[in-house]
C-alpha positions in Angstrom: -5.2 -219.7 33.9 -5.1 -217.5 36.7 -3.0 -214.9 35.0 -4.8 -215.2 31.8 -7.9 -214.0 33.5 -5.9 -211.2 35.9 -4.9 -209.7 32.3 -8.0 -210.0 30.7 -10.1 -208.7 33.6 -7.7 -205.6 33.8 -5.7 -205.5 30.3 -9.1 -206.2 28.2 -12.1 -205.6 30.1 -11.9 -202.2 31.0 -11.8 -201.6 26.8 -14.5 -203.6 26.2 -16.8 -201.5 29.1 -15.0 -197.8 27.2 -16.3 -198.9 23.8 -19.8 -200.2 25.1 -20.2 -196.7 27.6 -19.0 -194.6 24.2 -21.2 -196.7 21.3 -24.0 -197.6 23.4 -24.5 -193.9 24.4 -24.1 -192.8 20.9 -26.2 -195.8 19.5 -29.3 -194.8 22.6 -29.1 -191.1 21.9 -29.5 -191.5 18.2 -32.3 -194.7 17.7 -34.2 -193.6 21.7 -33.8 -190.1 22.1 -37.3 -190.1 24.4 -35.7 -192.8 26.7 -32.7 -190.8 27.3 -33.4 -189.1 30.8 -33.5 -189.9 34.6 -37.0 -191.7 35.4 -37.8 -189.3 37.7 -40.5 -190.8 40.3 -40.9 -187.4 42.0 -44.2 -187.7 40.5 -45.8 -191.0 42.0 -44.1 -189.6 45.5 -41.9 -186.9 46.8 -41.3 -188.9 50.3 -37.0 -188.5 51.1 -36.2 -188.1 47.4 -35.2 -184.1 48.2 -32.8 -185.3 50.6 -31.7 -188.5 49.3 -31.2 -187.3 45.8 -29.2 -183.4 47.3 -26.9 -186.4 49.4 -26.4 -189.1 46.8 -25.9 -186.3 43.7 -23.3 -184.2 45.8 -21.6 -186.5 47.2 -20.9 -188.7 43.9 -19.9 -185.4 41.9 -17.0 -185.1 44.3 -16.1 -188.6 44.4 -16.0 -188.9 40.8 -14.5 -185.4 40.2 -11.9 -186.4 42.7 -11.1 -189.7 41.0 -10.6 -187.7 37.7 -8.6 -185.4 39.3 -6.4 -187.2 41.3 -5.8 -190.5 39.5 -5.5 -188.9 35.8 -3.7 -185.5 36.5 0.1 -186.1 35.2 3.0 -186.4 37.9 4.5 -183.3 36.5 1.9 -181.7 36.9 1.4 -182.9 40.6 4.9 -183.8 42.0 6.1 -179.9 42.1 3.5 -179.2 44.7 2.8 -182.6 46.4 4.3 -185.8 47.3 2.5 -188.6 46.2 1.8 -190.0 50.3 0.3 -186.1 50.6 -1.8 -186.6 47.5 -3.2 -189.6 48.5 -4.1 -188.0 52.2 -5.8 -185.4 50.2 -7.7 -188.0 48.3 -8.5 -189.5 51.7 -9.5 -186.6 53.0 -11.8 -185.7 50.6 -13.0 -188.3 49.0 -13.8 -190.2 52.6 -16.5 -188.1 53.8 -18.0 -187.0 49.9 -18.8 -191.1 49.7 -19.8 -191.7 53.0 -22.6 -188.6 52.2 -23.0 -189.9 48.7 -23.8 -193.5 50.3 -26.1 -192.5 53.1 -28.0 -190.6 50.3 -28.1 -193.5 48.0 -29.5 -196.0 51.0 -32.3 -193.6 51.3 -33.3 -194.0 47.6 -32.8 -197.8 47.5 -34.7 -197.8 50.7 -37.7 -195.8 49.2 -37.5 -197.4 45.7 -37.9 -201.0 47.6 -40.0 -200.0 50.5 -42.8 -197.9 49.1 -45.3 -200.3 47.2 -46.5 -197.2 44.5 -42.4 -196.7 43.0 -41.6 -200.8 43.3 -44.7 -201.1 41.6 -42.9 -198.4 38.5 -39.3 -199.7 38.9 -38.0 -201.8 36.2 -35.1 -204.1 37.1 -32.1 -202.4 35.7 -33.8 -199.2 37.8 -33.0 -201.6 40.8 -29.9 -203.1 40.0 -28.0 -200.2 39.1 -28.6 -198.3 42.4 -27.6 -201.7 44.1 -24.7 -201.7 42.3 -23.8 -198.1 42.9 -24.3 -198.5 46.7 -21.8 -202.0 46.3 -19.0 -199.3 44.4 -19.4 -196.5 47.4 -19.0 -199.3 49.8 -15.9 -200.5 48.3 -14.6 -197.3 47.9 -15.0 -196.6 51.6 -13.3 -200.2 52.5 -10.2 -198.4 50.2 -10.4 -195.5 52.2 -9.7 -197.4 55.3 -7.1 -199.4 53.4 -5.0 -196.4 52.6 -4.4 -195.8 56.3 -2.2 -198.8 56.1 -0.2 -197.1 53.2 0.7 -194.2 53.6 3.8 -193.9 51.7 1.9 -193.2 48.9 3.6 -196.1 46.4 0.3 -198.1 46.0 -1.6 -194.7 45.3 1.0 -194.1 42.6 0.5 -197.7 41.3 -3.4 -197.2 41.4 -2.9 -193.7 39.3 -0.3 -195.7 37.1 -2.9 -197.9 36.0 -5.5 -195.4 35.3 -3.3 -193.3 33.2 -1.9 -196.7 31.1 -5.5 -197.5 30.8 -6.3 -194.1 29.3 -3.1 -194.2 27.0 -3.3 -197.6 25.9 0.0 -198.9 27.7 1.0 -202.6 27.2 0.2 -204.8 29.9 -1.1 -202.8 32.4 -2.8 -205.0 34.5 0.5 -206.3 35.9 0.9 -202.8 38.0 -3.0 -204.7 39.9 -0.3 -208.0 40.7 -0.8 -207.8 44.4 -2.9 -204.9 44.9 -5.8 -205.9 47.7 -8.8 -207.3 46.5 -10.8 -204.4 47.6 -9.2 -202.4 44.8 -9.5 -204.9 42.4 -12.8 -205.3 43.0 -13.7 -201.6 42.9 -11.9 -201.2 39.6 -13.6 -204.2 38.1 -17.0 -202.9 39.4 -16.4 -199.2 38.3 -15.6 -200.2 34.3 -18.9 -202.4 34.3 -20.3 -199.6 35.6 -19.6 -198.0 32.7 -20.7 -201.0 30.6 -23.9 -200.9 31.8 -24.8 -197.9 31.8 -26.0 -196.9 28.2 -28.3 -199.5 28.8 -29.8 -197.9 31.9 -31.3 -194.4 33.8 -27.6 -193.7 34.1 -27.3 -192.5 30.6 -28.6 -189.1 31.8 -25.0 -188.5 33.4 -24.2 -187.3 29.7 -26.4 -184.6 30.1 -25.6 -183.5 33.4 -22.0 -183.5 32.6 -22.8 -181.2 29.3 -24.6 -178.6 31.4 -23.3 -176.5 34.3 -26.8 -175.5 35.3 -27.7 -179.5 35.9 -26.0 -178.1 39.5 -28.4 -175.6 40.0 -31.7 -176.5 38.0 -34.8 -177.0 39.7 -37.2 -179.7 40.7 -40.0 -180.7 38.8 -42.9 -178.6 40.1 -45.9 -181.1 40.6 -48.9 -179.6 41.2 -51.9 -181.0 43.7 -55.2 -180.9 42.7 
């Protein structure tokens, strides 16, 4: 039973989540374009929004970009220039500080959303749930950086990289690659796919607009004029 659950969680569940991400996003764009937004609460109260949002978004963009570049880059492209251990070290040096910056920014945003009465009253359950999920995911990611210090030979990094590539290329029994991998990594991976699963049904759907536009990184904030 344990093996069946492992095979489902890491061999089948990722495809359910990715299918929900793609199809759910398409359906929401088709049926509810007026809900396709980040639902900014800047109009309600400025507070620490600018600082928290900048720290979170810049940090998480580096983290996500590093994950794509680090885990999806073909071995034949990377190996002539970097050994697995050096590749892992670079990922830790870049991803660790970026993750720390992102979680500090997100902590400020969560505090604002939970303890500012006006923001809390105008928050949906999904708004609170998704930011808490993101916080836990970032915390787990920082935990994997600490664990990686004890596996500096690069072998675990290569196994994780092979797993991600296996998901993308539809390799059979890819869940076997995660057998014996520390629990922190497994929870981090499962929660990551779960975030993909719920993204189309929350404010997270606006990430598609950000990915589609380079100017998102330098766009101006809303202009809020006081009386």
